[in-house]
PANUMAR-286488 format. One record per residue: y negated, z negated, x negated of N, C-alpha, C in turn. Coordinates in steps of 0.001 Angstrom, whole numbers, plus 524288, in hexadecimal, padded with zeros to 5 digits. Atoms other than C-alpha are relative to their C-alpha. Layout:
<atoms>
YZXYZXYZX ...
</atoms>
This chain:
<atoms>
7FF51800848057ED6E4B7B00E440CC7FF757F9D87FE9E 7FFD98063380223D703F7A3154396A7FABA7FFEA7FC32 804EB801788021CD639D79D754360F800BE7FD937FA98 7FE0D8050C8047CD6144794E94290B7FFA57FB7C80152 7FFFE8050B7FD38D5EB97898C431C6806627FF278018F 7FA957FEE07FC58D6C2078DCE43759804597FE1A7FC92 7FC72801E7804FCD73A278B844291C7FF727F8CA80073 7FEA18051D8022DD6E3777E4342867802E87FD2C8060A 7FD078023E7FB02D720677BBB4381F8062E8008B7FEFA 7FB7C8013E7FE51D7FF27806F4355F802037FB9C7FD5D 7FDB1802ED80374D81A27760F42A687FFA97FA6C801F1 80009804C97FDCBD7C5B76BFD431A98042B7FF31805D4 7FBAE800D77FD26D85F976EE243D70804D37FF407FEF6 7FB158035E801B7D90C776E3B433CE800B17FC617FEBF 80031806B1801BCD8D0B7613842FE48012E7FD0A80483 7FEA2803727FC4DD8CB775BD843D4380526801A58038C 7F9397FF3C7FCC1D9A637615D441998028F7FDCB7FBF4 7FB9B802FF8034ADA00D75CF4434B4800557FB2D7FFA7 80029804B57FF7ED9B9474EF84363D7FABA7FE33804C5 802D07FEA77FB98D939F74DCD442E17FCBE7FA168004F 80213804F180106D90AD73EAA4409B7FD198002A7FBE2 802A17FF7E80586D8BD574045433447FA20802CE8016D 8047C7FC7B8005ED829D74B22436997FDEA8020F8047D 802D27FE1D7FA95D7E9174ABF4442D7F9CB7FF9980137 803D77FE9D800A5D72107493243FD17FC5A8044480012 8041D7F9FF8014ED6EA0757DB43D7380034800F98073B 800DE7FEDA7FABED6FFD7581044D6C7FB3F7FFB08015D 807847FFAE8006DD61847524C44EDF7FDC6801C87FBF2 804DD7FE0180299D5D5E75801443547FFB9805567FFDF 802127FB64800D7D602676508446017FCBD802328061E 8023C7FFD27F9E1D5ABC7626C4549A7F85F8011C7FDED 806C27FF0C7FFB6D4B287645344F607FF348063F7FDDE 801697FB068009CD4DC3771E344A987FFC0804EC803C1 8015F7FCBA7FC67D4A957784D4563B7FD40806657FFCB 801B77FB2D8004FD43C67839D450EC803F5803B37FBFB 7FC017FDCE804A4D502C787174474E80340802ED80395 7FAF37FD677FE22D5B4178F9244AE6804C5801FA7FAEF 7FC8A80012800B7D684478F984463980227805EF7FE63 7FE0D7FBD27FF62D6C8479C5F44A287FC1B80362803C6 8038E7FCB67FC53D64857A81844FA580400803A5801C4 7FB617FB607FD4DD6ACD7B20F459E67FBC58023A804FB 802117FD4F7FCF0D669C7BBDB46288802FB8018180492 7FCBE7FE3E7FB0CD6A897BE2E4710D7FCAC80286802D8 804507FE297FE5AD63F57C92B477E57FADC7FFEC7FEE2 8046780074801D9D56797C7B74775C7FD487FC147FD71 801828040780163D55097BAE4473C88034B7FD107FA3A 7FD8480264804A6D574D7B3A4465CB7FFA27F915801DA 7FDBF804367FF8DD5DB47A744465C28010A7FC157FAC9 7FF6C8028A804F4D601F79BE945B10802047FC1380254 7FCB8805857FEF5D68F878E6745AEF7FCEC7FD2A7FD37 802E58027180220D605D784DF457538030E7FA9D7FC9A 7FB49802B780232D672377A4444CAC8032A7FB4C802FD 7FDBA805917FCDED681276E804562C80588802A4803E0 7FAE47FD4D7FDC4D7167776A645E97804BD802937FCE5 7FC707FE5480235D77BB77D1B455578044A7FAE17FC26 7FCF08049880184D7B9276F5544E1E8023B7FD52804E9 7FD94803A17FBD1D7DCE7692F45B2C805728034C801FB 7FC1E7FD767FCFBD87D57736E45FD1806287FD7F7FB27 7FC9D8030D80438D8FB776FF44520B802517F8D1800A0 7FEA38057680020D8F1976273454668025A7FE928053A 7FCC08017E7FBBCD92EE761C546199805B8802088007A 7FA347FDA68018CD9EDC76A3845D658031E7FBAC7FEE4 7FBD8804AA8038ADA2F275F0E45422801297FC5A80363 7FF1D803B07FE14DA04E7553D45E7C804207FFAD8052C 7FCE07FF237FB8DDA84875B47469D480541800D27FC26 7FAFA8021180259DB36D75BF545FB0802967FADC7FCE9 7FEFD8049B80149DB1B074E3845BD8802497FE60805CA 7FDEA801E97FC69DB29874AE546A3380403801CD8021A 7F99A7FDA47FDB7DBF007539746DBD8042B7FB757FC52 7FB3380310802F7DC605749CD463D67FF1D7F9DB80139 801188059D7FDFDDC0EB73DD546A96802457FEE2806C6 7FE62802237FA78DC8BB736E2475DC7FCDC7FE6F803E0 80419800997FC28DC0EB73817481977FB2D7FCF77FFAB 804C38012B80139DB39B737BC47D5E7FCF17FDDF80503 803A0801557FB42DAA7772FA6487CB7FBEF8031B80169 8050E7FDC37FD0AD9F907360448EB77FC5D7FC6380185 803BA804D87FEFED93FF72BF348F7E7FD2B8029380589 803048006A7FCE1D8D8D72BAF49CA67FA048032280177 805137FE9C7FFE0D803A72EEA498C07FFFE805C87FEC2 800317F98F80208D84E473D0E4957C7FFF18012D80633 8005D7FE4E7FB51D866F73EC84A2F47FC4A80413802DE 805EA7FD237FE10D786A7415A4A6507FF3F804887FD38 8016F7FAEE803B1D76DE74B7549B5E804B7804AF8018F 7FD6B7FD1F7FE6DD82F1751224A0E57FE52802DD80597 801AD7FFD57FD50D7DE07516C4AD147FC3380401800E4 8050F7FCF0801DBD7150757B54A7ED8024A806AA7FEE8 7FC557FB0C803DDD7A62763304A03E8016580201805CE 7FDC17FCBA7FB56D80487670C4AE8B7FBAC801E8803CC 803A27FD467FBC1D73C3767FB4B65E7FCF2803A47FD27 802807FE5B801C4D6C1B76E164ABA180215804E57FF2F 7FBF87F9BB800D3D75D0779DD4A98D800F58012A8041E 800957FC1E7FB56D77C577BB14B7147FADA802CB80207 804C77FD0E7FF1AD692A77D484B87E7FE2B804487FD49 801F57FC0880445D6692784714ACB6802498059280217 7FF257FC737FE53D707678E2F4B0F37FF2B803628043F 801847FDF17FBDDD6E0178FF54BE577FB74800618028F 8064C7FF8A7FE35D5FAA78C174C0627FD808044F7FEEA 802737FB1A8016DD5B23798BA4BB51801B1803CF804B1 7FD947FC1C7FC93D651D7A0204C48F7FDA87FE808069B 801888037D7F8BCD6156795C54D16D7F9BB802CC7FFE9 8056B7FF057FF57D51E47977B4CE617FE63805457FD7A 8019C7FBD6803EAD51577A5D04C7B97FC258020E8038F 8040D7FD7B7FCC6D43FE7ABC64C9177FAD17FBE57FF63 801DA8035C7FE82D3CE179F064C8117FBC38009B7FAA5 8032C7FDB480492D30597A0684BD43801707FB807FC90 7FF218040080539D3395798554AFD17FD23801797FBAB 804147FE63804C2D2CC47972B4A37480496800257FCAA 7F9F57FE548043AD37D579EF849AED7FF087FB9C7F97C 7FED580344804F8D3ADF7952748F727FE9F802717FABD 800CF7FDB580606D39C07A09D4853D7FA99802597FF79 804DA7FCAA7FFAAD2C557A5AF489F17FBEB7FA5A7FF48 8043B804CD8001ED2591797084898F7FDA88008280379 80266803177FC22D1CD778F1C491657FB71804427FFEF 805297FDE07FF72D0FC4795EC48DA1800658069E80388 8002E7FAA47FC8BD15B57A482492948005F7FEEA804E8 7FC07800A77FA3CD1DC679EF949E437FC077FE2C802CC 803BE801087FC04D11B179A674A3B47FEB3805CD803DC 802E57FBFB7FEBED0CBB7A8014A64B8049E804EF80028 7FCE07FC5D7FF0FD18BB7AF394A55D805D07FD3B80135 7FC30804117FF19D24E67A7134AB95804378042580114 7FB3E7FDC680066D335D7ABFA4AB03802E97FF0A80665 7FCBF7FF437FC55D3C667AE9B4B722803FB7FB007FD5B 7FBDC802798012CD46477A4144B7BE806BA8020D8005A 7FB327FE9D7FF90D54207A85A4B502804DB7FDBE7F9E5 7FD678034E803B5D603B7A4044ACCE80086805467FB29 800DA7FE5B804D8D5DB97A83949F8D8025C7FDC67FA51 7FB6480125803B0D62E17A648491B57FD2E7FA0A7FD93 803088058D800CFD57BB79ADB491F38043E7FC8B8025A 7FC5E803E87FE22D6080793BA49AD1804667FEBF7FDE9 7F9D680154803FCD6E927972C4947D7FEE87FCB87FC35 8024E8028D803C2D6787792334880D800197FA6E80058 800AA805527FFFFD63F47866748D04804517FD218020C 7FB478034D7FE78D70C9783534948D803C27FF987FBD7 7FCB180027806C4D777E78505486B97FD1F7FAAE7FD5E 803AA804BA80318D6C8877B44480A38029E7FACD80430 7FF1B804977FBBED7052772AD48CB4804DC7FE237FEBD 7FADD801B580091D7E61771A348AE9800E97FE8D7FA6E 7FEE0802FE80660D7E5076F3447B8F7FEDF7FBC57FF3A 8037580525801B3D732D7651747C42803917FAF780354 7FD128038D7FBE6D7B1275E12487508069C7FEF57FD20 7FBAB7FF6D80463D87837618D480198016C7FB7D7FBD8 800DE80331804C7D842675C41474237FFE37FA377FFF9 80071805E57FFB2D7F6C74FA947922804C07FE5D801A7 7FAA7802DD7FE52D8BB674C58480998042A7FF3D7FBD3 7FD3F800B280561D93F374FE4475A47FEF07FCAF7FD0E 80079802EB803ACD8C8D747E246D4C7FFC67FAD180172 7FF4A8056A7FCC6D8BBF73B7047670805097FFF37FF24 7FAEE801D57FF5FD9A4073C6F47896801B57FED77FA6B 7FF388012E80533D9C5C73DDC46A8A7FF377FB257FC38 801C5803B4801CDD9433733B4465F9801AB7F9D080269 7FE7C805417FD25D9B37729F246EC4804B17FFFE7FD29 7FAA38003580212DA87772D08467817FF8D7FE5E7FAE8 8005A8033C8052BDA2C37286145AA27FF7D7FA3E7FF38 7FFB4806B2801FFDA3F971AE7454187FB2C7FEBE7FFF1 80690802E38003DD985F7123E453577FE75801BF7FC4B 803408005A80559D95F1714AD445277FF918058E800B7 800DA7F96280049D966172525446EF7FAD47FEB3804A4 804BF7FEF27FB77D8DC97226A454CF7FB437FD7B7FC1C 804E18013F80362D834C71B9944A417FF7F802797FCF4 801417FB0C8037DD8458725CA441407FE5B8048D8029E 8018A7FC7D7FBB6D82197304744C347FA3C7FFC87FFF0 8048D8011A7FD48D769472923451A57FBFA801927FC8F 804457FF8380465D701772743444F47FEAF805BA7FDAD 7FF817FAF080263D73117342243F667FC5D803FA8034A 801667FE257FBBDD6E1373A7944C947F9307FF7F7FE83 80664801DF80057D600B7329F44A4E7FEDF800F47FBBA 800EC7FCEF80584D604E7365A43C2E7FDB3804F2800C6 801C67FC2D7FF9FD6011742E643F8B7FD71802E08040D 8043A7FE0E7FD94D567674399448B87FB477FE3C7FC58 803BC8014F801DAD4D3173B9443FEF80065804337FAF0 800F57FBE3802A0D501A74692435047FCF880490803B4 803B27FB547FD0ED4BD07515C43FBE7F9F27FDDE8007D 804D77FFF37FECED400674AD0443487FD11800077FA47 803778003780618D3BE77491F4338880094805DB7FD2D 800727FB1D802B7D3F2275767431247FC838029D803FD 8037D7FDBC7FCF5D373275B3B43C7A7FB0A7FE537FE51 804F6802048014CD2AEA753144375F7FF1B803017FA5E 7FFDA7FD4480655D2D5175898429387FF94805B280042 801BD7FA707FEB0D2CB17675C42E677FBAC7FF83802BE 80640800C87FDB4D20557651D436647FCBD7FF617FBBB 803A28004180269D1A537612C42ACE800C5802E67FBD9 7FEED7FA1480410D205F76CFF421C37FB6F80367802CF 8034D7FAD37FD9BD19EB7758F42C137FA367FEAF7FFCE 805C87FF6E80079D0D5976EA042C577FD21802BB7F9E7 801237FDE8803FBD0D767712541E198009E805C17FE49 7FF637F98A800F4D114C7801441EE38053D801887FDAB 7FA217FFE980367D1FF477D63418B5803AD7FF148022C 7FB64800497FD6CD29DC77E7E423438029A8050B800F6 7FB787FBDD8004CD36537875B4236980070801218057F 7FD9D800B07FAB3D341478B4F431CC804A3804EF80093 7FC327FA4080044D3D2A7985042E67804CE7FCC38007E 7F9D4801EF7FF13D497C78EF042CEE7FF1F7FC9F80454 80058803C57FB22D456E784C3438487FE028032A805D1 803387FF367FA44D3D6678CF0442A480285805D4800B5 7FDEC7FC4180107D4657798DA44444803A1801DD802C4 7FAB57FF257FB90D4CEE798E3451077FB768039B803F5 802777FA057FCC9D49EE7A5E0458537FF407FFC08067F 801317FFC07F9D8D49857A265466757FB5D7FB7580153 80399803997FFB7D3F927974B464917FA24801CE7FF40 806627FF298011FD3029798324656D7FE8D7FC227FC12 8017080412803E8D2CCE790F44589C7F9AD800557FE27 8070280036801D7D1E5A78DA1456797FF6B7FC547FA57 800F180270804D4D1C4278B6F447887FA72801A27FCFE 804FF7FE208021ED0E57791AC444B87FC707FE82805A0 80537800C97FD1CD04FD78AB444DD37FD6E7FAA17FE6D 802B48057080304CFB147809244B957FCA27FF34804AA 804EE800BE7FB3ACF0467796C454A27FCD67FD0C7FB75 805248005A80212CE29877A3844D7F8030B7FFF87FA7F 7FEE37FE87805F6CE7407784943DC9805947FE327FEF8 7FA5D80143800BFCF3E8770CE44051804E1802F4801C0 7FB1E7FE7E7FE0ACFFB7777104403E804387FD48801F5 7FC25802FE7FE38D09FC7753C44A3B805137FFB97FD05 7FAE88011380205D16E277011444D48030F7FF8C803A6 7FBC68013D7FC0ED22AA7738B44C05805607FD127FDF7 7FA99802C28037ED2C1476C334427B80399802EE80130 7FA5F7FCBC7FF83D39807709744421800718020180653 801337FE527F8ABD369C7737D453B17FE39806BD8000F 801667FBFF7FE4DD34547807F459407F8B8800318017D 805BA7FF447FF03D24CB77B6845CB77FE227FB457FE64 8022A80633800FFD1D7876FB5459CD7FF6B7FBA7802DD 7FE23803D27FAC1D1EA2769B1467FA804587FD957FF32 7FA7D802FC80077D2D087675E464C77FFDC7FBC77FD41 80182803D280552D2A3E7622D456AA7FD2A7FA4B801E8 804538049F7FE36D1F347585645D39804437FD38803B2 7FC568035B7FC6CD29B0754114688F803E97FEB07FB25 7FB9D80357804C3D33F37518F45D897FE657FC7C7FDF5 80127801AF804E0D2C0F74B9A453C77FE6C7FAE9803A2 7FFE8805457FDC7D278A7410945EC3805047FD458014A 7F9E4802C37FF86D35F573E6646196800967FE737FBBD 7FF0380150803E9D372373C2B453197FCBE7FBA47FEDD 8046B804A1800D0D2A7473358452678020D7FCCA803C1 7FDE2805477FD84D308072B2545D15804DB7FD817FD97 7FB4D8024F80365D3CC5728E9454D07FD357FD6C7FB7B 8031980344803B0D34DC725BF449FE7FD747FC0780096 803E2802AE7FFD6D2B2371E2B44ED2801F57FA4B80366 7FB9E804B17FD01D36827143445786801257FDE37FB1F 7FDB9801B0803EFD3C41713C7449E57FBD57FB9B7FD06 803A68033880310D2F3970E93442CE7FED77FA6E802D1 8008E804077FE50D2D947049E44C87804C27FC117FFCC 7FA88801B7800BCD3B5F7003344C9F803337FEC97FC51 7FD5F80053806C7D407F7030B43E4F7FC39801A57FCBC 803637FEA9801E9D345A7041C437E7801DC801CF7F987 7FEF47FD72804AFD359870D0042A367FAFA802D97FDEA 8036B7FD6980167D2B4F71201423487FFFB8065B7FF7B 7FE8C7F9E87FF0CD31B971F95421067FE5A8028280506 800967FF9F7FA62D321F71FDD42F5D7FAA08016B80110 804027FF927FE3FD248071EC9430447FBFE8036E7FE2A 802907FB15803AAD20F37295442669802158047F80481 7FD067FB677FCE1D2979731D542EE47FDCA800F2804CB 802718017E7FBC6D237472C9E43BA47FA1C803F280012 804DA7FED880052D15FA72FE9436BB80049805B37FEE3 7FFBF7FA818023ED196A73DA64316B80229801FA805FB 7FE947FC2A7FB47D1FEA741A443F217FC3A8001480372 80435800547FDB8D136F73D034461B7FCD2803767FE72 802877FAAF801E7D0CB2747D043DF4801E5804AE801B5 7FCEE7FA2E7FE2FD16AC7518C43F827FE5C800E58065A 801148008C7FC59D144B74E0A44DDA7FA9A804648007F 806D47FF3F7FFA5D04BF7519344BE480021804BC7FEEE 7FF1E7FC5D801BDD090675D1F44535801F48051180384 7FCD57FDAB7FDB9D11FD7634344F987FAF48024280498 8031C800827FD58D04DF76317458178026B800D1805D1 7FC58800F37FBCCD0D8276046463677FD5A7FDC380536 80228803697FC50D06C175C13470C8803F07FBCF80113 7FB5C802DA7FF0FD12EC756B9474BA801C97FA887FB66 7FE6580192804C0D167B750DE466A07FAA17FB0D800C2 8034E8045A80142D07AB749DC46704800657FBB3804EE 7FF0D803DB7FC7CD0856743F2473FC804087FCE980103 7FCA2803E27FFF6D15A973ECE474327FF7A7FBAC7FA6F 8018A8030A8027BD1255738FB4675D7FD147FBEB80057 803228043C7FFE1D077A731FE46BA2802207FA7F805B1 7FD59802347FC24D117372CFA477B0803B47FBB17FC80 7FE12802C6804C6D18F0728A346B697FE857FAB97FE7A 804C38035F803EBD0E7F722D4463FC8010C7F94D804AA 800DE8039A7FCC3D0BB571A3147012805877FBC9800B8 7FC1D804617FF4DD1A0971446472188016C7FFCC7FA8F 7FE80802FE804A8D1DC871251463B87FB7B7FB537FDED 802A6802DD80107D118E70B14463F4800AF7FA4C801E6 7FE3A803D57FC01D14E47021646FA5805037FE3C7FDBA 7FBF58011E8021CD226570031469077FE007FCBA7FA08 8011C803AD8046DD1BD66FC0545BC97FCFB7FABA80138 802818054B7FEE4D13316F160462E3803EC7FCA9800B1 7F9818034E7FE56D1F8C6ECA746A11802807FD7C7FB94 7FC9E8025D80486D27186EAFA45D167FCD67FB617FCDD 802B68021C8028BD1AFE6E55B456A48001C7F99A802B6 80014804F97FD3CD1A446D97E460FF804F87FC807FF32 7FBC28027080122D27E56D78745FC8801797FE907FAB4 7FE908009D8069CD29676D773450787FB09800EC7FD62 805C87FE91802D5D19CF6D6C744B778003B7FFFF7FA3F 7FF6A8011380492D1E426D34E43DDC80146805DC7FDC3 7FD547FA9B80378D27476DEC943B297FD3280446801BA 8025B7F97A7FE2DD202F6E9BD442A47FB257FEC07FE8E 8066080153801D0D123F6E4BE43D457FEC2805DB7FC6B 8008A7FA1F80489D144A6F000431A78005D8040E802C3 7FDF97FBA37FEE5D1B5B6F8354381F7FB9A8035C80630 803287FE857FC59D111B6F940443847FB07802FB7FE0F 806017FE4E8032FD04BB6FA7D438FF801DA805B27FE0C 7FDE47F8EF80293D0C22707104326A800C7802758049E 800477FB697FBCED0F9470D9E43F2F7FA267FF8880245 8045F8007E7FEC6D010E70A98443937FCBB802247FDC7 8042A7FD4280383CFA7570E62438288018A806867FF17 7FD5D7F9F18005AD042071B8E4361E7FE07802A4805E5 800D37FBAF7FC04CFFB471F4D4455E7FA56800968007A 8067D7FFE480173CF1E871B784417E7FF81805857FCC0 8003A7FB978024FCF285725E243732800E88050B802AC 7FEE77FB8B7FBB2CF80B730B443F327FC578018E80333 8045E800087FCA0CEFF772E9A449207FAC3802927FDC1 805D97FFA4801F0CE32E72EC94414E8014C806B07FC27 7FE757FB0180172CE95573B2043A087FF358054080578 7FD607FB6A7FB5ECEB407421A446BE7FA5B7FF9F803D3 804CD7FE587FC5ECDDBA73E4C44D557FA90801757FC2E 804947FF33802F5CD50D73FC04415780000806177FDE4 7FFC67FA7B80262CDA2274C0043C317FE858041D8042E 8011C7FA487FCA7CD3A17582A4418C80310802E4802FB 7FBFD7FCC87FDDBCDD3976096442A0804537FDE680443 7FC488048F7FDD8CE63B75504448CC7FD66800448052F 802C4800BC7FC86CDABF75357452FF7FFB88051C802D9 800DE7FBF17FC0FCD9F77607E45699806308017E8033C 7FB257FF3E7FF49CE90E762A545802800D97FC5A804F9 7FEB48040E7FB68CEA9375605461707FB158014080438 803727FF5F7FB3BCDE3D75A994691B800C9803DE80268 7FEA17FC917FED8CE52C767FF46A6D804EE8004180276 7FA51800367FF0ACF366764AA46D4D800047FB5D80334 8003A803827FCFFCF08C758BE474A47FC5C7FF0180398 8047B801257FB79CE4357565F47A9A7FE44804C4802F5 802607FB0A7FE5BCE11C763EC47DD5804A78042F8033D 7FB017FC217FE6BCEF117683E481597FF5E801C080633 800157FE237F99BCECA57677B490BA7FC1A804A280212 803CD7FEF17FEC3CE1B676F5448DFC802508078F7FE9F 7FD5A7FB0380220CEA4C77C014892580367802B2802FF 7FB937FD0E7FA9FCF28F787F749136805D57FD0B7FD4E 7FBC0801D9801D0CFD9A7820B4884B802F07FBE280440 7FEF7805277FD3FCFDC37756E48FD5800EB800DE806A3 800287FF7B7FAC2CFAB777BD249D8F8055680420800F9 7FAC67FD7D7FFA1D06AD7859749A2B803567FC4280135 7FD34803878001AD0EDA77A4E497398012B7FC8B8048D 801148038B7FAF8D0B017729B4A440801F3803718041D 7FE937FD307FBC6D0D8877E1E4AC0E806AB801317FFF0 7FAEE7FE57800EDD1B48780084A639802C27FB18803DF 7FD61803EB7FD85D1DF87732A4AA307FFF57FED980612 800E1800647FA9BD1932774364B87D80374803C6801B1 7FDD17FC037FEF8D20CB780FB4B991806777FE04800BB 7FADE8028C7FFC7D2CC3777D44B602800D37FD5080369 8003B8031E7FBE5D2A6876FF54C193800B98038080416 7FF547FB777FD6DD297477BC64C8AA8050F802A28010C 7FAD07FF6F8007ED35A7780534C5158048C7FBE8802CD 7FE67804197FC04D3AD0773944C9EA801397FFA680408 801FD7FF397FAE8D3615774384D5EC803E1804B6802C5 7FE1D7FB787FE26D3B2F782214D7DF8063D8009580045 7FC007FF0780186D47DD77FB44D310803EC7FA548021F 7FD4A804CA7FCAED4A33772D14DCC9800F17FC287FC36 7FD3A804C6801E9D4B82769D04D2C58027D800BD7FCD4 7FC1C7FF0E802C3D554A76FB44CC308002B8027E7F930 801597FE44804DED4F037762F4C002802A4806307FFA0 7FE067FA07800EDD50F4785204BB6F80314800737FB8A 7FC558001F80443D58FE781D54AF707FE3F8009C7FA18 80305800208044CD579D77FCF4A1C17FECF805367FDC2 802047FB678039DD50E1789F3498AD7FD858036A803B9 802B77FC427FBB5D4A657906D4A6B47FA3B7FF2D7FF99 8052E800507FF44D3CDE78A684A5957FE0B7FD197FB2B 8027B8023780372D3492785C749AC67FA327FD2080019 80424802B67FEEED2A5A77B8B49DC97FDCC7FE0B7F9DF 80342804748049CD21B877329492F9802067FA777FF3D 7FE8780556800B8D2823765DC495DD806637FF27801D1 7FB0A7FF4B7FF30D35557624D494388031C7FDB480547 7FCC2801BD7FB1ED3663759B94A08D7FFC4804C88050A 800A37FB9D7FE08D31DE765BC4A842802CA804FE80047 7FA507FB608013BD3C3276EB64A189804527FD688039E 7FAE0803257FE4DD4699765A54A64E7FEAD7FFAE80595 801398000F7F9CED4070764254B4E4800B08065680169 7FFFC7F9D57FF46D3F0B773814B59D8037D802DA7FEC1 7FA1D7FDED80133D4BD3777664AF238054D7FC6B80245 7FBCE8024F7FE96D556076D794B27E7FFB87FCA2805D1 80150802847FC6AD4EEF767C74BDFD7FF337FA7480062 7FE94804337FFD1D4ECD75A3F4C3CA803A67FC147FF23 7FA828017B80191D5C82756C94C2C180003801737FA93 7FF6C7FF1B80638D5DE175CB04B3C37FCCD7FB827FE87 802078041880379D52A4754444B050800677FC138007F 7FDB78048E7FF6DD5678747D94B565803F27FF1D7FD8B 7FAD8800278019DD646A749FD4B06C7FDA8800697F8A4 8012D7FE7E804C0D5E2A74D724A2037FE017FAE77FD2D 801DB8060680186D53FF741E94A26F802597FB908009B 7FC26805CA7FD3AD5DEA738AA4A892802817FF697FAAA 7FC55800AD80525D66F473BA249D867FC407FDA07FACD 8039D801CF804D4D5BE873A56492627FE267FA94800E1 802DA804DE7FE3AD563672E0C49943805717FB217FEE1 7FA65802BB80011D6618727DE49958800807FEA47FA03 7FE1D7FF6F80687D682172C16489E17FB9E7FD147FE52 803AD801448047FD5BE67271148517800B27F90C80384 7FF4B8057E7FE1CD5CB3719A148E08803C27FCED7FC34 7FCC6801C180094D69AD7172048A7F7FEEE7FF147F929 7FFF78006B80587D6791719F647BAC7FB497FC037FDBD 80369804A280243D5B6C7121F47AAD802B37F8E980096 7FCF6804F080000D62F3704B647FD8802F57FF887FBF8 7FCBD800EC8043CD6DA670803476397FEFD7FFB37FA97 801CF801348039BD65B37092046BB27FDA07FAEA7FD38 801A6805AF8001CD60B86FBDD46CFA7FB3F7FF747FC5B 803BA8001D80429D59786F931460347FD958029B7FB36 7FF0C7FC05803BAD5C1370426458027FB0B80368800A3 8067D7FD9B7FFFED4CB270A2B454F1802CD806A57FF96 7FE1F7FA9C80026D540F71788450CF8010D802FB80479 7FD867FE5F7FA5AD5BE27198F45D9A7FADA800A1804B9 805667FEE67F98ED4EC9716BB467547FCD2802DB7FD6A 803737FC26801CFD46A071EB445D438021B805358022E 7FD637FAEC7FE65D4F7172A3C460817FEEE8011D80679 8010B8004A7FA18D50CD726AA46EFA7F76180247801F9 803CF7FF447FF7ED422D7269346E737FC468049D7FE0D 7FF8F7F9F5802C1D4116732F5466AB8018180537805B6 7FDB17FD267FA8DD48AA738D6473707FBDE80026802F0 8059A801967FB3DD3CE07335847C1E7FC8D802AE7FEFA 803C17FD5F8009FD32B3739024768D80064806E47FE27 7FEFB7FA7180074D37BF7458A474668010E8029A8054D 7FF0C7FF1A7FBE3D3B26746804820F7F95D7FEBF8036F 80524801497FD19D2CA974259485B27FE2B806627FDD9 802A37FC2280049D27FF74CAA47D768012D805EF800BD 7FE767FB277FD15D3168757BB483C87FD6D7FFD480554 8024F800327FA7FD2C867530D4907E7F90F8015F7FFF3 8049D7FF387FF01D1ECC7553148CBF7FFC6806117FD68 800857F91480143D1FCF763EB487418049E801C57FB68 7FC157FD0B802FAD2CC776698480988048880165803BC 7FB2D800287FC90D366576BEC48A1080529801CD7FF20 7FA8D7FEB6801E0D41D776FF448301804127FD49800C4 7FB82805067FE31D4CE776A6D48797804267FFA47FDAF 7FAF580074804D9D570976E4347C517FD837FFC17FB10 8006A8008A80613D4F9676A0A47174803627FA187FD2F 7FCBE802A88026ED5899764B3467AD7FDC27F9D47FF3F 8020D80577800D8D5074758FE464858005C7FBBB80440 7FDB3802497FAA0D5288753A9472EE804847FDFC80010 7F9BE801837FFEFD603D754A7472C0800807FE8F7FC4C 7FDDE8047280526D622674E1C464D27FE567FB42802B3 800EB8033B7FD7ED59E67443246A5E802567FD42801D1 7FDE38016A7FC39D613E742754758B804A87FED07FEDE 7FBC2801F080255D6E18742AC46DE8800787FB917FC74 7FFFD805A480428D69CB73745464187FF7B7FB458037E 801368049B7FAC7D64BE72FA74715B805DB7FFC68025F 7FB89801D57FDFCD73067317247617802B07FCB47FC2F 7FDB1802AE80368D78A072CCC468B57FEC87FACD80086 802B3805D77FE64D6FAD720B946B30803737FCAE80399 7FCE4801AE7FB26D754771E9B478138058E7FEE68004A 7FA40801307FFF9D831271E944747F800FD7FCC37FC0C 800838042C8041ED80B1714A4469277FD617FC51800C3 80370804F27FFCFD7C01707DB4696B7FE137FE0B7FA24 802298032080439D72947032045E1C7FFD67FAD97FFE2 7FDDC804E87FFDAD734E6F66F4598D7FBB97FDBD7FB96 803FA800B08051FD67ED6F64F44FC27FBDF7FD3A80190 804848048F7FECDD5E216E9FF44F817FBE0802027FC8B 803417FEE280243D51A96ECEB44D037FBB87FB8780009 
</atoms>
């Protein structure tokens, strides 16, 4: 059944097919509607839905393939070979791992971690594996096609594509911040954006008197992880390309992170704050006159936000519960147990892994180790590190490009802490944008 959001997604898909360079910003913009569904359907006893990112991405990939068929001998960059190697191994272990190691106890991704601690499932080839296999092929195929297509564009078109991808990410972040404030006020259309039938969506929860806001995601923890990544982008821009509006959006983003009550978001935000503070000091030492005013504004804003968080009684209680006393909760114990179990599966599978979609721990790192093993994890993080490194050096002094790379870095940190979903669209969009930066040198002098 086509949903109301599906009508919007169909229009977006039509635009991106019609003029992919002009409307490519719709790809990152669609990536944050993780709780929404374009089309709901039922297979057997299970309900399924297609999230907007994959719907728009399919049409974008078809248009890109059509363009490539008309291109004479498009070149394949060497840095894509690691991604293709990962695709080959992950496909192999996802299809055969559940058969080779059948019967091992696993945390069923559909059941959740808390239930899995007491009631594990037996490993077998399931619809979870097949769906993850399809997602794997789609994401690597889309990344591969985009990079090859992007390299065939003119220098002017490359600049427009990169700028619009970054612009789409910026719009996505701002919409998520806006959604969280509307949720805090109690005026948000959940029926439009949170209608995916296959996902467990947390929209009615609170910590003490503070309502937990999931933004446009399925749960607050994912919103917190994404918003920290968005804050990393904004924070880097503030230091290297200061704008008053950027400072306002940055402050609103920090408040939105506080409203998610995400432990992961809080911890990574603290790390980000330290990183930005060090960069600010370095910039001030190099150019004291220029960065004196910027430094005062940033420090003043940080002090106000910190004071609000620490002196507000509700926020004090929230921070104490979700950070200081987190280790005392059964939730923390269950998630630690799931990560340890992933390492046990790694040993039982002789380091090969048991296949994507077979087991769900709490951490992205343990998800990779338990499901695709040592080799698969090495290939994925190796491909990611190569892409990020090349992009960082190719971006030279372009603040926007480096801010996007930093955003991907902090999202990966958040995922390693407590966001195990391997096919979250926000991560793959950031990888795609970073790949665009990798294959186009910037010459912006700051």
